[in-house]
ROPATOR-520878 format. One record per residue (C-alpha): residue number from 1; residue in one letter; x, y, z. Coordinates in pm, 1 decimal, m for minus. Layout:
pos NUM&code a&u X&v Y&w Z
...
This chain:
pos 1&code m&u m2604.5&v m378.6&w 3221.1
pos 2&code k&u m2625.8&v m326.7&w 2845.0
pos 3&code s&u m2902.9&v m492.6&w 2643.7
pos 4&code i&u m2860.2&v m684.1&w 2316.4
pos 5&code g&u m3140.8&v m813.7&w 2096.4
pos 6&code i&u m3095.2&v m1111.3&w 1865.4
pos 7&code a&u m3325.1&v m1245.2&w 1593.0
pos 8&code l&u m3236.1&v m1604.1&w 1503.9
pos 9&code g&u m3366.0&v m1778.5&w 1192.0
pos 10&code v&u m3285.6&v m2092.6&w 996.0
pos 11&code d&u m3000.0&v m1934.4&w 800.1
pos 12&code r&u m2959.6&v m1586.1&w 946.3
pos 13&code l&u m2876.7&v m1414.2&w 1271.3
pos 14&code v&u m2926.8&v m1041.5&w 1326.2
pos 15&code a&u m2813.2&v m864.8&w 1644.1
pos 16&code v&u m2891.8&v m508.4&w 1749.5
pos 17&code l&u m2628.6&v m372.8&w 1988.5
pos 18&code p&u m2645.1&v m77.6&w 2228.0
pos 19&code g&u m2655.0&v 247.5&w 2033.9
pos 20&code g&u m2845.0&v 88.4&w 1742.9
pos 21&code r&u m2539.5&v m81.1&w 1584.8
pos 22&code r&u m2637.5&v m385.7&w 1379.4
pos 23&code l&u m2443.5&v m708.8&w 1321.9
pos 24&code e&u m2555.8&v m986.5&w 1089.7
pos 25&code t&u m2426.1&v m1328.0&w 988.1
pos 26&code p&u m2558.9&v m1624.2&w 786.7
pos 27&code d&u m2317.0&v m1864.9&w 956.9
pos 28&code i&u m2520.3&v m2024.7&w 1234.9
pos 29&code a&u m2420.7&v m2390.9&w 1197.2
pos 30&code d&u m2212.7&v m2368.2&w 1515.8
pos 31&code l&u m2428.0&v m2141.3&w 1729.6
pos 32&code r&u m2181.7&v m2135.6&w 2018.7
pos 33&code q&u m1901.3&v m2011.4&w 1791.7
pos 34&code t&u m2137.8&v m1765.0&w 1623.0
pos 35&code v&u m2228.8&v m1601.9&w 1955.0
pos 36&code a&u m1862.5&v m1597.4&w 2061.0
pos 37&code d&u m1772.3&v m1415.4&w 1737.5
pos 38&code l&u m2063.7&v m1178.4&w 1793.9
pos 39&code k&u m1932.5&v m1091.9&w 2137.8
pos 40&code k&u m1585.4&v m1029.4&w 1998.1
pos 41&code q&u m1718.7&v m800.8&w 1724.7
pos 42&code s&u m1951.0&v m610.8&w 1959.7
pos 43&code g&u m1687.9&v m546.1&w 2224.9
pos 44&code v&u m1953.4&v m580.0&w 2498.8
pos 45&code a&u m1823.1&v m788.2&w 2788.0
pos 46&code q&u m2139.4&v m797.0&w 3000.2
pos 47&code a&u m2487.3&v m782.8&w 2850.3
pos 48&code r&u m2845.9&v m900.8&w 2887.5
pos 49&code v&u m2944.6&v m1085.3&w 2571.6
pos 50&code s&u m3301.7&v m1124.9&w 2447.6
pos 51&code v&u m3358.7&v m1370.3&w 2163.4
pos 52&code a&u m3646.8&v m1377.3&w 1911.8
pos 53&code l&u m3685.5&v m1707.1&w 1723.4
pos 54&code v&u m3801.3&v m1654.3&w 1365.7
pos 55&code p&u m4028.3&v m1912.1&w 1195.6
pos 56&code p&u m3995.7&v m2194.0&w 1109.7
pos 57&code l&u m3770.3&v m2242.7&w 1415.0
pos 58&code v&u m4069.4&v m2181.0&w 1638.3
pos 59&code d&u m4436.1&v m2256.1&w 1589.0
pos 60&code v&u m4728.8&v m2065.2&w 1740.7
pos 61&code r&u m5080.1&v m2208.8&w 1741.6
pos 62&code r&u m5413.9&v m2147.5&w 1911.9
pos 63&code v&u m5473.7&v m2452.7&w 2130.9
pos 64&code r&u m5779.4&v m2579.2&w 2315.8
pos 65&code l&u m5720.3&v m2725.6&w 2659.4
pos 66&code p&u m5949.0&v m2792.7&w 2957.1
pos 67&code p&u m5933.9&v m2556.7&w 3253.6
pos 68&code m&u m5607.9&v m2607.5&w 3443.1
pos 69&code s&u m5313.6&v m2412.1&w 3574.1
pos 70&code s&u m5060.6&v m2252.3&w 3337.2
pos 71&code e&u m4789.3&v m2497.8&w 3442.6
pos 72&code e&u m5016.7&v m2797.1&w 3379.6
pos 73&code r&u m5114.8&v m2658.7&w 3037.0
pos 74&code r&u m4748.1&v m2614.4&w 2945.7
pos 75&code r&u m4671.6&v m2973.1&w 3044.1
pos 76&code v&u m4964.0&v m3101.5&w 2838.9
pos 77&code l&u m4838.4&v m2913.1&w 2534.1
pos 78&code e&u m4487.1&v m3052.5&w 2575.1
pos 79&code r&u m4614.2&v m3407.9&w 2623.4
pos 80&code d&u m4852.1&v m3395.7&w 2323.4
pos 81&code a&u m4657.3&v m3148.2&w 2106.5
pos 82&code a&u m4705.4&v m3353.7&w 1787.8
pos 83&code r&u m5082.3&v m3336.7&w 1839.6
pos 84&code h&u m5099.9&v m2958.0&w 1869.7
pos 85&code f&u m4807.8&v m2841.5&w 1648.5
pos 86&code v&u m4770.2&v m2965.6&w 1291.5
pos 87&code g&u m4422.5&v m3098.6&w 1212.7
pos 88&code a&u m4311.5&v m3137.5&w 1576.6
pos 89&code r&u m4108.3&v m3459.4&w 1579.8
pos 90&code d&u m3827.1&v m3427.8&w 1832.2
pos 91&code p&u m3884.8&v m3328.6&w 2198.6
pos 92&code q&u m4039.1&v m2981.5&w 2227.7
pos 93&code t&u m4035.4&v m2706.1&w 2488.7
pos 94&code a&u m4365.9&v m2523.8&w 2506.9
pos 95&code a&u m4505.4&v m2200.9&w 2645.5
pos 96&code i&u m4863.9&v m2079.8&w 2673.4
pos 97&code d&u m4999.1&v m1727.9&w 2710.2
pos 98&code r&u m5198.8&v m1670.0&w 3028.6
pos 99&code g&u m5425.1&v m1410.7&w 2868.3
pos 100&code s&u m5517.2&v m1615.6&w 2560.4
pos 101&code s&u m5516.4&v m1970.1&w 2422.1
pos 102&code l&u m5198.8&v m1921.7&w 2218.3
pos 103&code g&u m4924.9&v m2178.7&w 2261.0
pos 104&code a&u m4569.0&v m2185.1&w 2128.2
pos 105&code a&u m4332.1&v m2476.5&w 2078.2
pos 106&code v&u m3963.8&v m2499.6&w 1988.4
pos 107&code s&u m3721.0&v m2786.7&w 1965.9
pos 108&code t&u m3571.1&v m2850.4&w 2307.1
pos 109&code r&u m3233.2&v m2921.9&w 2148.8
pos 110&code l&u m3233.8&v m2582.8&w 1970.0
pos 111&code l&u m3345.4&v m2396.9&w 2280.4
pos 112&code e&u m3070.1&v m2556.6&w 2488.0
pos 113&code e&u m2816.7&v m2466.5&w 2218.4
pos 114&code v&u m2926.3&v m2102.2&w 2234.1
pos 115&code e&u m2910.6&v m2094.4&w 2614.0
pos 116&code g&u m2572.1&v m2272.6&w 2616.9
pos 117&code a&u m2423.8&v m2039.3&w 2355.9
pos 118&code i&u m2529.4&v m1727.6&w 2549.1
pos 119&code a&u m2394.9&v m1870.8&w 2874.2
pos 120&code a&u m2065.5&v m1979.4&w 2713.0
pos 121&code a&u m2012.4&v m1625.3&w 2584.2
pos 122&code g&u m2041.0&v m1492.2&w 2939.6
pos 123&code w&u m2359.4&v m1304.0&w 2866.2
pos 124&code r&u m2682.2&v m1325.7&w 3062.1
pos 125&code l&u m2991.9&v m1457.6&w 2886.4
pos 126&code a&u m3298.7&v m1246.0&w 2956.1
pos 127&code v&u m3574.2&v m1407.8&w 2747.9
pos 128&code v&u m3638.6&v m1628.3&w 2444.2
pos 129&code v&u m3968.6&v m1556.4&w 2265.0
pos 130&code p&u m4124.6&v m1623.3&w 1923.9
pos 131&code a&u m4064.0&v m1340.2&w 1678.7
pos 132&code q&u m4440.6&v m1335.8&w 1607.4
pos 133&code v&u m4521.5&v m1173.3&w 1943.6
pos 134&code v&u m4256.5&v m904.9&w 1877.9
pos 135&code w&u m4402.6&v m827.1&w 1534.9
pos 136&code a&u m4752.4&v m804.7&w 1686.1
pos 137&code a&u m4631.7&v m534.2&w 1927.0
pos 138&code l&u m4519.7&v m323.4&w 1628.0
pos 139&code l&u m4810.6&v m371.4&w 1385.4
pos 140&code p&u m5157.9&v m211.6&w 1388.3
pos 141&code d&u m5468.4&v m421.4&w 1454.5
pos 142&code g&u m5569.0&v m656.4&w 1173.8
pos 143&code e&u m5417.6&v m933.3&w 961.7
pos 144&code h&u m5065.4&v m898.7&w 822.6
pos 145&code t&u m4836.4&v m1120.5&w 617.7
pos 146&code i&u m4460.5&v m1123.2&w 670.7
pos 147&code a&u m4249.1&v m1273.6&w 396.8
pos 148&code l&u m3951.5&v m1483.1&w 506.6
pos 149&code q&u m3713.9&v m1684.3&w 294.4
pos 150&code q&u m3862.8&v m2023.6&w 380.1
pos 151&code v&u m4221.7&v m1942.2&w 481.9
pos 152&code i&u m4477.6&v m1664.1&w 481.3
pos 153&code a&u m4615.7&v m1586.5&w 827.0
pos 154&code k&u m4967.7&v m1451.7&w 869.8
pos 155&code v&u m5026.5&v m1278.4&w 1202.7
pos 156&code e&u m5349.2&v m1135.1&w 1340.1
pos 157&code v&u m5305.7&v m847.2&w 1582.5
pos 158&code r&u m5553.9&v m727.2&w 1844.7
pos 159&code q&u m5456.5&v m435.5&w 2068.8
pos 160&code r&u m5084.8&v m480.4&w 2002.5
pos 161&code r&u m5104.4&v m848.2&w 2100.0
pos 162&code l&u m5079.3&v m1157.8&w 1884.9
pos 163&code s&u m5427.5&v m1300.9&w 1836.4
pos 164&code s&u m5352.3&v m1584.3&w 1592.8
pos 165&code h&u m5073.8&v m1707.7&w 1363.1
pos 166&code a&u m5055.6&v m1927.3&w 1057.3
pos 167&code r&u m4806.0&v m2025.4&w 788.8
pos 168&code l&u m4888.8&v m1964.7&w 424.8
pos 169&code r&u m4751.4&v m2118.8&w 106.2
pos 170&code p&u m4588.2&v m1885.4&w m144.6
pos 171&code s&u m4880.9&v m1949.1&w m379.3
pos 172&code d&u m5140.7&v m1833.4&w m120.5
pos 173&code q&u m5295.1&v m1487.5&w m150.6
pos 174&code h&u m5113.8&v m1233.6&w 65.0
pos 175&code v&u m5337.9&v m992.4&w 255.4
pos 176&code h&u m5204.0&v m672.0&w 406.4
pos 177&code p&u m4834.0&v m739.6&w 345.7
pos 178&code s&u m4611.5&v m588.2&w 611.4
pos 179&code h&u m4315.8&v m377.7&w 507.3
pos 180&code i&u m4112.1&v m422.2&w 824.3
pos 181&code d&u m3774.2&v m594.8&w 819.5
pos 182&code p&u m3872.4&v m904.4&w 1020.8
pos 183&code y&u m3524.1&v m982.5&w 1150.8
pos 184&code f&u m3418.1&v m628.8&w 1236.4
pos 185&code a&u m3757.8&v m540.1&w 1391.4
pos 186&code a&u m3756.8&v m855.7&w 1604.4
pos 187&code a&u m3398.0&v m801.4&w 1722.9
pos 188&code k&u m3454.2&v m433.8&w 1800.4
pos 189&code h&u m3774.3&v m472.8&w 2003.7
pos 190&code v&u m3748.4&v m819.9&w 2157.7
pos 191&code s&u m3617.8&v m689.3&w 2491.9
pos 192&code g&u m3956.5&v m530.4&w 2566.6
pos 193&code v&u m4162.4&v m849.7&w 2513.1
pos 194&code r&u m4234.0&v m1123.2&w 2768.6
pos 195&code a&u m4535.3&v m1308.3&w 2621.9
pos 196&code l&u m4484.8&v m1677.2&w 2534.1
pos 197&code s&u m4142.3&v m1684.5&w 2696.5
pos 198&code l&u m3965.0&v m2013.6&w 2624.0
pos 199&code c&u m3741.1&v m2174.1&w 2884.7
pos 200&code s&u m3579.8&v m2517.2&w 2891.5
pos 201&code a&u m3615.9&v m2748.7&w 3189.3
pos 202&code t&u m3248.5&v m2702.8&w 3281.2
pos 203&code r&u m3268.5&v m2324.2&w 3279.1
pos 204&code r&u m3603.2&v m2335.1&w 3459.2
pos 205&code a&u m3442.3&v m2538.0&w 3736.6
pos 206&code q&u m3150.1&v m2294.0&w 3755.7
pos 207&code v&u m3386.2&v m1997.1&w 3769.7
pos 208&code g&u m3585.7&v m2174.4&w 4039.6
pos 209&code r&u m3273.4&v m2228.6&w 4248.7
pos 210&code v&u m3172.6&v m1865.5&w 4206.5
pos 211&code d&u m3523.5&v m1751.6&w 4296.2
pos 212&code r&u m3524.5&v m1970.9&w 4606.4
pos 213&code k&u m3183.1&v m1836.8&w 4709.5
pos 214&code i&u m3302.5&v m1479.1&w 4661.2
pos 215&code a&u m3618.8&v m1559.3&w 4852.7
pos 216&code m&u m3415.7&v m1699.1&w 5143.0
pos 217&code l&u m3191.0&v m1392.1&w 5140.7
pos 218&code l&u m3493.1&v m1164.0&w 5136.6
pos 219&code l&u m3651.1&v m1366.8&w 5416.1
pos 220&code a&u m3334.2&v m1340.9&w 5624.1
pos 221&code a&u m3313.9&v m967.6&w 5553.5
pos 222&code a&u m3677.7&v m927.7&w 5650.8
pos 223&code g&u m3617.1&v m1121.8&w 5973.5
pos 224&code a&u m3316.9&v m902.9&w 6055.1
pos 225&code c&u m3522.0&v m591.9&w 5985.1
pos 226&code v&u m3796.3&v m718.9&w 6214.7
pos 227&code i&u m3546.7&v m783.3&w 6495.2
pos 228&code v&u m3384.6&v m442.1&w 6452.6
pos 229&code a&u m3723.7&v m274.2&w 6432.1
pos 230&code a&u m3836.5&v m456.1&w 6747.3
pos 231&code g&u m3521.9&v m344.1&w 6931.5
pos 232&code i&u m3562.5&v 15.5&w 6820.5
pos 233&code d&u m3931.6&v 6.2&w 6905.6
pos 234&code y&u m3858.4&v m136.9&w 7252.7
pos 235&code w&u m3592.7&v 126.6&w 7315.1
pos 236&code g&u m3825.1&v 403.2&w 7198.4
pos 237&code l&u m4113.4&v 258.3&w 7399.0
pos 238&code d&u m3904.7&v 251.9&w 7715.0
pos 239&code r&u m3811.3&v 615.7&w 7663.6
pos 240&code e&u m4172.8&v 710.0&w 7601.6
pos 241&code l&u m4286.1&v 524.8&w 7915.7
pos 242&code a&u m4022.7&v 701.4&w 8126.0
pos 243&code a&u m4132.4&v 1038.4&w 7988.3
pos 244&code l&u m4495.9&v 947.6&w 8048.6
pos 245&code r&u m4430.7&v 850.5&w 8411.1
pos 246&code a&u m4246.6&v 1179.3&w 8472.0
pos 247&code r&u m4530.8&v 1374.5&w 8314.7
pos 248&code r&u m4791.1&v 1189.6&w 8521.1
pos 249&code a&u m4601.5&v 1264.8&w 8841.2
pos 250&code e&u m4579.9&v 1629.8&w 8737.2
pos 251&code i&u m4951.3&v 1675.9&w 8674.8
pos 252&code a&u m5075.5&v 1449.2&w 8958.6
pos 253&code p&u m5172.3&v 1743.8&w 9192.3
pos 254&code q&u m5360.6&v 1913.5&w 8910.3
pos 255&code v&u m5541.9&v 1589.3&w 8833.2
pos 256&code v&u m5652.7&v 1554.4&w 9198.7
pos 257&code v&u m5797.1&v 1906.0&w 9195.2
pos 258&code a&u m5967.5&v 1845.4&w 8862.9
pos 259&code m&u m6121.5&v 1519.3&w 8990.3
pos 260&code r&u m6257.3&v 1693.5&w 9300.1
pos 261&code m&u m6406.4&v 1965.1&w 9082.2
pos 262&code r&u m6555.1&v 1697.6&w 8858.1
pos 263&code d&u m6714.4&v 1520.4&w 9157.4
pos 264&code s&u m6858.3&v 1850.0&w 9285.4
pos 265&code l&u m6990.6&v 1931.4&w 8938.8
pos 266&code n&u m7149.5&v 1586.4&w 8911.5
pos 267&code a&u m7317.2&v 1632.9&w 9249.5
pos 268&code l&u m7452.5&v 1974.6&w 9148.2
pos 269&code t&u m7572.2&v 1834.1&w 8818.1
pos 270&code g&u m7756.8&v 1553.3&w 8996.8
pos 271&code l&u m7919.2&v 1798.6&w 9237.3
pos 272&code t&u m8025.4&v 2022.2&w 8950.2
pos 273&code r&u m8174.0&v 1726.3&w 8766.9
pos 274&code t&u m8366.6&v 1625.0&w 9078.4
pos 275&code l&u m8506.4&v 1977.8&w 9118.9
pos 276&code d&u m8605.3&v 1984.9&w 8752.9
pos 277&code n&u m8790.1&v 1655.3&w 8797.4
pos 278&code v&u m8968.7&v 1786.6&w 9107.3
pos 279&code v&u m9073.1&v 2100.2&w 8923.0
pos 280&code a&u m9180.0&v 1901.0&w 8619.3
pos 281&code t&u m9390.8&v 1653.0&w 8819.9
pos 282&code t&u m9549.1&v 1905.5&w 9060.9
pos 283&code p&u m9924.2&v 1936.7&w 8987.3
pos 284&code r&u m10041.1&v 2278.5&w 8873.2
pos 285&code w&u m10340.7&v 2301.1&w 9106.1
pos 286&code s&u m10417.9&v 2663.2&w 9027.8
pos 287&code a&u m10514.1&v 2577.5&w 8670.0
pos 288&code f&u m10711.1&v 2276.1&w 8791.9
pos 289&code f&u m10916.2&v 2477.3&w 9044.5
pos 290&code a&u m10981.8&v 2745.8&w 8782.1
pos 291&code d&u m11123.1&v 2478.6&w 8546.2
pos 292&code l&u m11318.2&v 2330.3&w 8838.0
pos 293&code a&u m11479.5&v 2666.5&w 8919.2
pos 294&code d&u m11573.9&v 2720.7&w 8554.2
pos 295&code d&u m11724.4&v 2374.5&w 8490.7
pos 296&code l&u m11911.0&v 2303.7&w 8818.1
pos 297&code p&u m12276.7&v 2412.0&w 8851.6
pos 298&code r&u m12328.1&v 2745.9&w 9026.3
pos 299&code d&u m12521.9&v 2594.8&w 9314.1
pos 300&code a&u m12255.5&v 2332.1&w 9388.3
pos 301&code y&u m11977.3&v 2374.7&w 9640.2
pos 302&code l&u m11697.5&v 2153.5&w 9765.5
pos 303&code t&u m11662.9&v 2031.5&w 10121.3
pos 304&code g&u m11349.6&v 1822.8&w 10062.9
pos 305&code f&u m11061.5&v 1763.5&w 9821.0
pos 306&code e&u m10806.5&v 1480.5&w 9823.4
pos 307&code a&u m10513.0&v 1394.6&w 9596.3
pos 308&code r&u m10362.0&v 1044.7&w 9616.4
pos 309&code g&u m10091.6&v 986.8&w 9356.1
pos 310&code d&u m10268.9&v 1037.9&w 9028.1
pos 311&code t&u m10618.7&v 1009.9&w 9178.7
pos 312&code v&u m10825.5&v 1316.6&w 9270.1
pos 313&code i&u m11131.8&v 1290.0&w 9497.9
pos 314&code v&u m11378.3&v 1578.4&w 9536.7
pos 315&code t&u m11655.6&v 1585.3&w 9794.3
pos 316&code g&u m11937.4&v 1841.7&w 9802.3
pos 317&code v&u m12305.3&v 1934.1&w 9792.5
pos 318&code a&u m12522.2&v 2031.9&w 9495.3
pos 319&code s&u m12883.8&v 2034.9&w 9398.3
pos 320&code d&u m12801.0&v 1797.3&w 9109.9
pos 321&code a&u m12502.4&v 1561.1&w 9151.4
pos 322&code a&u m12534.0&v 1451.2&w 8786.6
pos 323&code g&u m12455.6&v 1805.4&w 8677.8
pos 324&code v&u m12140.6&v 1797.6&w 8889.0
pos 325&code l&u m12038.2&v 1469.4&w 8723.3
pos 326&code r&u m12086.5&v 1621.1&w 8377.5
pos 327&code g&u m11888.5&v 1928.0&w 8479.9
pos 328&code l&u m11596.7&v 1717.1&w 8606.6
pos 329&code q&u m11595.8&v 1523.4&w 8280.0
pos 330&code q&u m11547.8&v 1851.2&w 8091.8
pos 331&code i&u m11219.0&v 1924.3&w 8269.1
pos 332&code p&u m10932.1&v 1821.2&w 8029.0
pos 333&code a&u m10697.0&v 1718.2&w 8309.5
pos 334&code l&u m10940.0&v 1457.9&w 8450.1
pos 335&code a&u m11006.1&v 1115.4&w 8308.3
pos 336&code a&u m11222.8&v 820.0&w 8417.2
pos 337&code v&u m11450.5&v 1031.4&w 8635.7
pos 338&code h&u m11674.3&v 809.6&w 8850.5
pos 339&code a&u m11865.3&v 808.2&w 9177.5
pos 340&code d&u m11655.6&v 707.4&w 9477.2
pos 341&code g&u m11955.3&v 644.0&w 9702.9
pos 342&code p&u m12332.4&v 664.9&w 9720.4
pos 343&code i&u m12506.2&v 995.5&w 9656.7
pos 344&code r&u m12712.5&v 1101.7&w 9963.1
pos 345&code q&u m13005.6&v 1334.6&w 9946.3
pos 346&code d&u m13081.0&v 1586.1&w 10220.8
pos 347&code i&u m13420.8&v 1767.6&w 10237.8
pos 348&code s&u m13430.8&v 2091.8&w 10431.4
pos 349&code p&u m13739.1&v 2193.8&w 10643.5
pos 350&code n&u m13852.2&v 2428.3&w 10364.1
pos 351&code g&u m13845.4&v 2135.1&w 10114.2
pos 352&code v&u m13519.0&v 2209.8&w 9931.6
pos 353&code v&u m13339.4&v 1889.5&w 9818.3
pos 354&code r&u m12959.9&v 1883.5&w 9842.2
pos 355&code e&u m12740.9&v 1592.5&w 9715.5
pos 356&code h&u m12412.3&v 1498.1&w 9881.3
pos 357&code f&u m12162.0&v 1358.7&w 9626.6
pos 358&code r&u m11814.8&v 1204.3&w 9625.1
pos 359&code f&u m11647.4&v 1170.5&w 9285.1
pos 360&code a&u m11302.9&v 1032.8&w 9194.2
pos 361&code a&u m11097.4&v 1076.6&w 8875.8
pos 362&code r&u m10753.6&v 1013.3&w 8739.7
pos 363&code w&u m10541.0&v 1328.6&w 8736.6
pos 364&code g&u m10335.3&v 1384.8&w 8420.8
pos 365&code g&u m10205.5&v 1736.5&w 8480.7
pos 366&code a&u m9876.1&v 1659.4&w 8660.4
pos 367&code s&u m9660.2&v 1812.8&w 8392.2
pos 368&code p&u m9653.0&v 2189.3&w 8350.6
């Protein structure tokens, strides 16, 4: 659908048609007839029309409101329009920018006339916005003055967005005058702007009904897609299950053989682990007896040896049992060496004293 931009002022209407063609008229007393004539001259049967309202038809102000939703802020502005917008006498339709505290207000009667004229011409209304936000999208950052026939508009631009707006008297000092054609620039670029969009209650209700109808259609389409997707998924799942059952039946003998091999491998692994544990926990007595031979006194000899769990008991004869005790304490694998019974002395006929001992200790040399 073709796009048409219109800039509407107090005594002037400028339209930019597809291809850059420009139509202009000062006759806007009967707006419905003016738009009908515009359609006849343009030769465009179907079009999306975007309208920029030029001051003083629309007023833009920075407003201060408590925290609330955008819809509540808009309603507050419309209810107290005379408080926030100078010169607002008749009922106003307001809009507020979500990203800033800028508010716009226009006469509800004028806005309904614009919407009715576009609809009567058979065109589709896209958006109605203040011309100030269109100018801000075209100007560099800073303050600019735009001279109109009735007023002088001062706009402050920050990052291609309208930051503030004020009206000046002709006698006021003009800073940074802008050299753009306000009507032609607004009409040419209004289709790309959506900030501070103005919409009457009647059109808002119509848009809401259309949106609800579209939402219901989309919901019905989504439901149908879900049903179709579920049917396709069920059909595909049934096919996959049938193929899976056939494959399972095909490989069942191989699975039985593999399971038997797995069981045999598990049994062998368990046996190997048991053997490793036995080897790991078997005492290394050869090293122990070598240490025992090195650390015992030369005149001592053993008459008995016992191993009970982690306890080792040695029995023997020596000329000095205390020396045997000290020798056993030197062996690294023994701990807590103590006497396991009384030490008996035996005196031979030639007067040699021999001591019978029995010592116990905790064996710590089970690991290799």
